TIZA-520690 format. One record per residue: residue number from 1; residue in one letter; x, z, y of N, C-alpha, C, O in turn. Coordinates in steps of 0.02 Angstrom, whole numbers. Example, Ala and Ser with C-alpha at 12.3 -4.5 7.8 and 13.67 -1.06 7.14 Angstrom:
<pts>
1, A, 660, 390, -284, 615, 390, -225, 660, 390, -165, 712, 423, -166
2, S, 642, 354, -112, 684, 357, -53, 645, 394, 2, 670, 402, 57
</pts>
This chain:
<pts>
1, M, 42, 0, -60, 0, 0, 0, 44, 0, 62, 90, 40, 68
2, K, 30, -45, 108, 71, -49, 168, 50, 5, 218, -7, 27, 220
3, H, 98, 25, 259, 85, 76, 309, 49, 45, 369, 71, -6, 395
4, I, -6, 76, 390, -44, 50, 446, -41, 102, 502, -56, 161, 491
5, K, -20, 80, 562, -7, 127, 616, -67, 149, 656, -64, 200, 691
6, S, -123, 113, 653, -180, 133, 694, -245, 117, 658, -247, 76, 612
7, F, -298, 149, 682, -364, 136, 655, -385, 64, 667, -415, 32, 624
8, K, -369, 38, 727, -385, -31, 744, -351, -79, 695, -381, -127, 671
9, A, -287, -65, 680, -251, -108, 633, -283, -105, 564, -285, -155, 529
10, L, -307, -46, 544, -340, -39, 480, -404, -82, 477, -415, -118, 429
11, I, -443, -78, 529, -505, -117, 532, -490, -191, 530, -523, -229, 494
12, V, -440, -213, 568, -421, -284, 569, -394, -305, 501, -413, -358, 476
13, S, -351, -264, 471, -321, -283, 407, -372, -286, 351, -363, -324, 303
14, E, -425, -247, 355, -477, -247, 304, -529, -302, 316, -575, -310, 276
15, G, -522, -339, 371, -568, -394, 384, -635, -372, 413, -682, -411, 414
16, L, -639, -310, 435, -702, -287, 462, -716, -318, 530, -773, -332, 547
17, I, -664, -329, 569, -669, -368, 631, -605, -408, 637, -554, -392, 606
18, T, -607, -459, 678, -546, -495, 693, -517, -465, 757, -550, -425, 790
19, E, -457, -483, 773, -426, -458, 835, -469, -479, 894, -490, -537, 899
20, A, -483, -433, 938, -526, -448, 995, -493, -495, 1044, -432, -495, 1053
21, V, -533, -536, 1076, -511, -584, 1126, -551, -571, 1190, -611, -558, 1187
22, K, -517, -575, 1246, -551, -567, 1310, -567, -636, 1338, -524, -680, 1339
23, S, -628, -644, 1361, -649, -708, 1391, -689, -694, 1454, -732, -650, 1456
24, Q, -673, -733, 1506, -713, -729, 1567, -764, -784, 1565, -748, -843, 1555
25, V, -828, -764, 1576, -884, -811, 1571, -921, -810, 1637, -937, -757, 1664
26, K, -935, -869, 1664, -975, -874, 1724, -1048, -883, 1704, -1066, -931, 1670
27, I, -1090, -836, 1726, -1162, -840, 1712, -1196, -836, 1780, -1191, -787, 1816
28, G, -1232, -890, 1796, -1260, -895, 1864, -1202, -899, 1913, -1158, -941, 1906
29, N, -1202, -855, 1962, -1146, -854, 2010, -1101, -794, 1999, -1061, -776, 2043
30, K, -1105, -763, 1940, -1066, -703, 1924, -1014, -718, 1870, -1028, -755, 1823
31, N, -955, -691, 1878, -903, -694, 1826, -902, -627, 1789, -897, -574, 1820
32, I, -908, -631, 1724, -910, -571, 1682, -856, -578, 1629, -850, -630, 1597
33, T, -816, -525, 1621, -765, -525, 1569, -794, -489, 1508, -818, -433, 1512
34, F, -789, -524, 1451, -814, -497, 1388, -756, -489, 1339, -707, -526, 1342
35, Q, -763, -442, 1295, -720, -437, 1237, -758, -471, 1181, -815, -453, 1167
36, L, -727, -519, 1149, -759, -556, 1095, -726, -535, 1029, -665, -538, 1022
37, S, -767, -515, 982, -742, -498, 916, -792, -523, 864, -846, -548, 881
38, E, -774, -517, 801, -817, -539, 748, -832, -480, 703, -788, -441, 686
39, Y, -895, -474, 682, -915, -422, 636, -966, -452, 588, -1021, -470, 608
40, Q, -948, -457, 525, -992, -481, 472, -1028, -545, 492, -1090, -546, 496
41, D, -992, -599, 504, -1019, -665, 521, -1050, -670, 590, -1076, -722, 608
42, T, -1049, -617, 629, -1078, -618, 695, -1022, -613, 747, -980, -569, 742
43, Y, -1023, -658, 795, -976, -656, 850, -1008, -616, 906, -1063, -632, 929
44, V, -974, -563, 927, -1003, -514, 972, -966, -515, 1039, -905, -508, 1042
45, F, -1005, -523, 1093, -979, -519, 1161, -999, -451, 1189, -1058, -436, 1194
46, I, -950, -411, 1208, -963, -345, 1238, -931, -345, 1308, -872, -361, 1315
47, P, -971, -327, 1359, -941, -323, 1427, -880, -278, 1426, -882, -223, 1397
48, L, -826, -300, 1457, -762, -265, 1452, -760, -200, 1492, -734, -149, 1468
49, T, -787, -201, 1552, -783, -142, 1595, -854, -120, 1614, -903, -155, 1602
50, S, -858, -61, 1644, -924, -38, 1667, -951, -83, 1722, -1011, -92, 1728
51, K, -906, -112, 1762, -928, -160, 1814, -959, -222, 1781, -1011, -246, 1803
52, D, -927, -247, 1728, -955, -305, 1692, -1022, -287, 1661, -1068, -327, 1661
53, H, -1027, -226, 1634, -1090, -204, 1604, -1144, -201, 1657, -1201, -221, 1645
54, D, -1127, -175, 1716, -1176, -171, 1771, -1201, -240, 1790, -1260, -249, 1806
55, I, -1157, -289, 1790, -1176, -358, 1807, -1225, -385, 1755, -1274, -418, 1772
56, T, -1212, -371, 1691, -1258, -395, 1639, -1328, -363, 1647, -1378, -397, 1637
57, I, -1330, -300, 1664, -1394, -267, 1675, -1431, -299, 1733, -1491, -312, 1729
58, E, -1395, -312, 1787, -1424, -344, 1846, -1453, -413, 1828, -1508, -430, 1848
59, L, -1414, -453, 1790, -1437, -519, 1771, -1497, -516, 1723, -1543, -557, 1728
60, E, -1497, -468, 1677, -1553, -461, 1631, -1617, -442, 1667, -1672, -462, 1648
61, E, -1611, -402, 1721, -1670, -384, 1760, -1700, -444, 1795, -1760, -448, 1804
62, E, -1657, -491, 1815, -1680, -553, 1847, -1711, -601, 1797, -1763, -631, 1810
63, D, -1678, -609, 1739, -1700, -656, 1687, -1674, -630, 1620, -1614, -630, 1608
64, D, -1719, -608, 1577, -1701, -576, 1514, -1657, -620, 1470, -1617, -593, 1431
65, D, -1662, -686, 1474, -1624, -732, 1431, -1561, -759, 1464, -1524, -797, 1432
66, S, -1547, -741, 1525, -1491, -772, 1561, -1423, -759, 1528, -1381, -804, 1526
67, I, -1412, -699, 1503, -1348, -684, 1471, -1341, -724, 1407, -1289, -756, 1396
68, Y, -1392, -723, 1364, -1388, -761, 1301, -1379, -836, 1315, -1338, -868, 1282
69, N, -1416, -863, 1362, -1410, -935, 1378, -1340, -950, 1406, -1311, -1002, 1389
70, G, -1315, -907, 1449, -1249, -917, 1477, -1194, -913, 1424, -1148, -954, 1425
71, L, -1199, -866, 1379, -1149, -860, 1326, -1154, -918, 1276, -1103, -942, 1252
72, L, -1215, -940, 1261, -1222, -999, 1217, -1191, -1061, 1249, -1157, -1100, 1216
73, S, -1203, -1069, 1313, -1173, -1125, 1349, -1097, -1121, 1347, -1063, -1171, 1336
74, F, -1070, -1062, 1357, -998, -1051, 1355, -970, -1069, 1286, -922, -1106, 1280
75, L, -1001, -1042, 1233, -978, -1055, 1165, -980, -1130, 1148, -932, -1158, 1122
76, N, -1037, -1161, 1164, -1045, -1232, 1146, -999, -1277, 1187, -982, -1332, 1165
77, S, -979, -1256, 1247, -933, -1296, 1287, -861, -1288, 1263, -821, -1334, 1269
78, K, -844, -1230, 1236, -775, -1216, 1215, -761, -1242, 1145, -704, -1261, 1130
79, I, -811, -1244, 1102, -801, -1264, 1033, -847, -1324, 1019, -905, -1316, 1002
80, K, -819, -1382, 1028, -858, -1444, 1021, -877, -1459, 949, -837, -1451, 903
81, G, -939, -1480, 940, -963, -1501, 874, -991, -1445, 832, -1025, -1458, 782
82, V, -978, -1383, 851, -1006, -1326, 814, -1058, -1293, 858, -1044, -1277, 916
83, E, -1117, -1283, 831, -1171, -1253, 870, -1178, -1179, 851, -1167, -1159, 794
84, F, -1197, -1140, 901, -1208, -1068, 892, -1280, -1052, 907, -1315, -1090, 940
85, F, -1302, -995, 882, -1369, -970, 899, -1367, -894, 906, -1325, -861, 877
86, H, -1413, -869, 946, -1418, -797, 956, -1438, -764, 891, -1486, -785, 859
87, D, -1402, -712, 871, -1417, -676, 810, -1468, -620, 827, -1448, -566, 848
88, G, -1531, -634, 817, -1584, -587, 832, -1584, -525, 788, -1617, -476, 803
89, Q, -1547, -528, 733, -1543, -471, 687, -1487, -422, 707, -1486, -365, 683
90, Y, -1443, -444, 751, -1387, -401, 772, -1414, -347, 819, -1445, -362, 870
91, V, -1402, -284, 802, -1429, -228, 842, -1374, -184, 872, -1389, -132, 900
92, G, -1312, -204, 866, -1257, -165, 894, -1249, -176, 968, -1289, -209, 1001
93, A, -1195, -147, 995, -1180, -156, 1065, -1161, -228, 1080, -1131, -261, 1038
94, G, -1179, -252, 1139, -1161, -319, 1159, -1212, -371, 1138, -1270, -357, 1126
95, Y, -1187, -433, 1134, -1229, -492, 1122, -1202, -528, 1061, -1144, -550, 1061
96, G, -1243, -535, 1009, -1221, -565, 947, -1242, -637, 938, -1297, -656, 956
97, F, -1196, -677, 910, -1208, -748, 897, -1181, -766, 828, -1133, -736, 804
98, K, -1212, -816, 798, -1189, -842, 734, -1177, -917, 740, -1202, -950, 786
99, I, -1138, -943, 694, -1126, -1015, 691, -1181, -1048, 650, -1199, -1022, 597
100, D, -1207, -1103, 674, -1256, -1143, 637, -1217, -1182, 584, -1181, -1229, 599
101, S, -1225, -1161, 522, -1186, -1192, 468, -1201, -1266, 459, -1158, -1304, 437
102, D, -1261, -1288, 476, -1277, -1359, 471, -1231, -1400, 517, -1211, -1455, 498
103, S, -1215, -1374, 576, -1171, -1411, 621, -1101, -1416, 592, -1066, -1466, 604
104, V, -1079, -1366, 554, -1013, -1368, 522, -1014, -1420, 467, -967, -1459, 461
105, F, -1067, -1421, 427, -1071, -1470, 373, -1073, -1542, 399, -1045, -1587, 367
106, K, -1105, -1552, 456, -1105, -1619, 487, -1035, -1641, 506, -1018, -1700, 500
107, L, -994, -1595, 528, -924, -1611, 546, -884, -1631, 484, -836, -1669, 489
108, L, -902, -1603, 427, -864, -1616, 365, -883, -1680, 330, -849, -1701, 283
109, K, -938, -1712, 351, -960, -1774, 318, -911, -1829, 332, -921, -1886, 309
</pts>
């Protein structure tokens, strides 16, 4: 058994999440920094700071779907040919998305 120095390294090494990535996403006229990670087939965007979280709350009060639509637009623009959808079953912190496997199979044809 290899020596693991931190709890985060343990979680990453066991495949429970991938290494987190920070991404800045423009939604409406606001820039929000999210931490993006993966948990059990779901890609999760979590606002990085309390300021980013406050912005998401403000945007949700204006339009309940604005965050999800903005993040979907971001994902689909960054990863061409692969489609994502909001994971309505995800109940954890942040915003969960899954890959549409049909779009992946179309790329493999």
